[in-house]
N, C-alpha and C positions, 0 to 999 in steps of 0.2 A: 611427243605424240601430237598428231594433227588435231586441229579444232574441228568441231562439227556443229550441227544444228539439230533442234528437236521439234517435232510436231506431235501434239497430243490431241487425240480426238475424243470428244464428249458427245455421245449419240442421242442425248436426251433433249426433248423439246416440250414446251407447254402446249403448243398446237403444231400441226403439220402443215406447211405451206404447200400450196397447190402444184408448184413447179419443181420442187426439190427431189432429187433422186440420190441425195447423199445418204450415208448410212445413219439412220435416225429412228427413234421410237418415242412414244409419248412418255413423259416423266413418270417414274414410279419409284418411290422412295427405297423400297426393298432392293430393287435392281440397282439403283445408284450406289448404295452402300457395298453391295457385292462387287459391282463394277470397279469402284475405286480401289478395292483391295486387290482385285486381279491386275489392275493397271500397275500397282506398286510391284507385284510379283514380276510382271513383264519387264518393267524398267530395271529391276535388280538382276533379272536373268540376261537381258540383252545388252545393256549399256556397258561399254568397254572402257570407260574412265577418261574419254577425251575431254578437253576443255570445250565448253559449250558457248558458242557465239550468239546464237539466237534461239528463242523459244517462242512457239506459236501455239496457243490453246484454242482450238476451233471446234466446229460441230456441224450438225446439231446446234445446240445453243448452250454453251458453257454457263451463261448467266441464268439458265433455267433452274440450276441447282440452288439449294438453300445456302445461306451464308456459311453455315457450319461445314456443309459438303465442299463448298468452294475453298474454304480455309484448309481442309484436309488435302484437296487437290493441289493447291499451291504449295503445301508443305512437301509434296512429292518432288517438287523441282529442286529441293535441297539435296536430293540423291545425286544430282549432277555437280560437276565442277563448274561453277558459274562466276568465278572471280572476274573473268574477262567478258561477261555478258554485255552485248551491245544493245540488244533490242528484245523486249519481252512483250509480245502481243497477246491480248485477251479479247476474244470475240463476244459481243453482247448485243441483245436486243435493246432498243431505246427504252422500252417500257420497264425493263428490269433495273435500270440505272437509278441508284439513290446514294445517299451520303454514305451509308454503311458499306455498301459494295465498293465504292470508290476508295474509302479509307483502307479497306482490306487489301484491295489491289496494290495501292501505293505502299502498304507495309511490306508486301513481298516484291517490291521493285518492278511491278508491271509498268512500262513506260510508253506503251502504245495501245490504243483501243481501236478495234475494228467493229463498226456498228452497222447492222443491216437496216438501212432505211428502205431501199428498193423503189418507193415512189411516195408522193404526197397526194396523189390523185385518188379520189374515193372509188371510182370504178375499177382502176387498176388494183387497188388494195383489196377490194372485194373479190376480184378474179383471182388474186394470189393468195387469198385467205390470210391477210396480214392486217395488223392494227398499227397505224402510225398517225400521229397528229402533229401538225407543224408547230402549233403554239407550245405544245408539251416538249417537242424536240428542242426548241429554242431555250426553254427553261433547263432542260437536261444538259445542253451544251454549255450553258452558263455555269451550271454546277460543276461539270467536268473541268472547265477552265479555272474555276475558283479553287479546285482541289490540286491544281498545279500540273494537270496532264496537258502536254503541249504537242502531242503527236497523235492525231486522230484521223482514222480513215472512215469514210462513209461509202457504203455500196448503193449503186443505183441499177435497176433493171429497166430496160426499155424495149421497144418493138413488141409490145403486148398486142394480143388480138384486138383489133378495132382502135388501137391507139393512134391519135392524130399528132402531127408534128407540134401543134400548139401545146399539147399536154406535156410532151417532152421538154419543150422550151421552158414552161413554167416549172417543172421538176428541177431543171438545171438551175434556173434562177434562184429557187428556194434553197437548193443545195449550196449554191455559192454564197448565199447570205449567211450560212452557218459557218463559213470560213474554215473548212477542214484543211489539214495539211496534205491529205491524200484522198483521192477519189478513185474508186474502182467502178467501171460500168460494164454491164453484161447485156448483150442482146438476148432476149428470152429464147431458150431452147425448149422444145416440147420433148421431154425425156420419157422413155418407156416407164411403165409402172408408176406414173404420177397422176394425181387427180386431173390435171389438164389433158393428159393423154387419154384417160378414160372418158373425158367429156368430149373428146374429139374436136377440140377448138381449132380454128383455122389460124395459121400464122399469117403475119402481114406480108404484102408483096415484097419481094427481094429488093426492088428499086428503092422502096420506102425505107426499108431496113438500112440499106447502104447510105441513103441520104441522111438518116438519123445519126448514124456513126460519124459521118463527115461533119455534121453540125456539132456533135459533141467535141470532136477533136479540135475544131476551129474555136469554138466558144471557150473551151477550158484553156487552150493555149493563150487566147487573148486575155484570159483572167489570171495569167501568171503561173499556170501549171505546166510542168514539163511532161510531155507525153513520152514516157520512157519504155513502155511495154504495151503491146496491142491493146490491152483493156485497162491500163493503169496510168494515172496522172498524179504528179506530186509537185509540191512546191520545192524550190531548191533545197537539196540536202535531206528531203523527207521521203526519198524512194524506200521501198520496203526491203530492208536488208534480208529478211528471211526469205521473201519470195525470189529475191535475186539469187539466193542459194540454188533454187530449183532451176532458174533460167540459165545460170552459169554452169549447170550440170555438176554441181558439187554434191558431196555426200551429206546425208542427213538421216536421223532416226525418225520412224513413225511409230507411235505407241497408241494402243487403243483399237477398239473394234472398227474395221474398215480403213485403218490407216495404211499408208504405204511408206516404204523407206528405201534408201540406197546407201548401203554400207559395205565397204571392202569389195567393190565391184559387183555386189549382188543387189538386184532390185527385188523387193519383196512386198507382198500384200497380206494384210491380216484379214481374217475372216470377217464377212459383213453380218454374220449371224450372231446376235447377242447371246443366244443360249449356248452356242458353241464356245464363244469367248469366255463366258462365265464358267464353262465346263473345263477351261484350260486348253481347249483346241484353238490356239490363237492364230497360228500361221496357216495361210491357204496356198500361197505360191512363193517360190524362191527361184529367181533366174540369175544364174551366173553369166554375166554378159561377155560376149566376145569383144575384142578390140573394135571390130567393125560396128557392132551394136552401140557400143559406148560413143563412137564418133557420130553415129546417126542421132542419138539422143542429144549430143552436143549441138548438132545443127538444128533439129526440131525445136529444141528449147531456146537456144541462143538467138535464133532468128525471130523469136517473139519480142526480143528487145529492139527498140527502134535504132539503137546504135549498131546493132548487128553483132558479128563475130570478128574478132581481131585475128587476121591470118597468121601473124607471127606467134601469138598465144597458142593458137591451134597447133602450129608446128612444134612449139616447145613442149606441148602436152603429149603429142602423139608421134612426133618424129616423121611426119609426112606432110606434104602440102595438101591443103583441103581440096584444091582444084584438081589434084591428081586422083582423088578418091571419088569425088562427086561432080556432076556436070555443071559446075559453077559458071564456067566461061560461056556455055550455050545460053544460060538463063540471064547472064549479064547482057549478051548480045541481043536477046529478044525483049529486054526491058523489065523482066520479072525481078531481077536482082540489080543492085547498084554496088559498084566498088568505089570507095572513097576513103582517102588517108589511111590505107591499110586495113580497112574494115569492109566486110561484105554484108549488105543488109537488104531486106525486102524493100522494093520500091515503095515509098510512102503512098503513092497513088493506088497500089495494089494490096495494101494491108487487108482490105476487106475480103479478098479472095486468097489469103495467105495459105489456107489449107490445101487449096489446089496446087499452089506453087510447091509446097513441101512434098506433096505426093510425086511431083516431077523429079524431086531431088533424091528421095530415098525409096 
């Protein structure tokens, strides 16, 4: 039987960030207990016994749960075949990290932490409704290292309303001083139904956004990070195996409220309504994909990787040449795409307008 990956969504947070449009609610003990039981039912019902290569527990804020609740949650991973588990990521907020949490995660073989820093700048943090303190972060990172965790991702959000390039430079400098193995950077998007959209804040000029992206790419590359996906940078050998499952268009389970999965050619979304989920109305959509749709996903996801898509691998998978299905040659001619050593990739100079290029392809 093939191996697969697992994403588990925990929708609970201690406070709601101003920019977040993920499936989330404020922590409520009663709901958490009921939710974890439903999660167990869903896993037992849907999981088909494959060997699991990667697990990612995200949110929301998984670390918002009490230690007892986190222990119960981690026990659920024993329902999977995890003898060949390569990577087990747990998302947390820096303020939730303490010795007891780290000991518990280590006990269940969590070997990668993903921590939402987002910024160290007071104005940015105020705007995002987040609390992060640099000195505290240094202490927590030292604690993480002392507990033997050697694979840590830190998130950064940039291009906030009113943000100057100097603020970004300082954020990057402080982030690098923490020496994480992996860095994810996201340009702020004002999503519908978020506090920022209600406040009608103005996004920064596109040219400044593009300049910031370029600065991040150059600075992180210079600091020894491989830019392997549009928003992601890793030290050698620390690329996120779990996220590569998505970008390589491989199959994975999504469990929990608002989670998505891709199993046996079917892409599915779970309901984003917590009350429906707790009521057992878990699934909201199921799409059995045509071969053409699967190939489109292969392109849209695969071109996010800077190395691009291997033409031979594409042929082996679908028994057609990629350039016979999509207007690849035209886009190579006009400089949107590059062909190199058997790979087709987005021109690195045009990564910033990647979405426009993808629209031309599919």
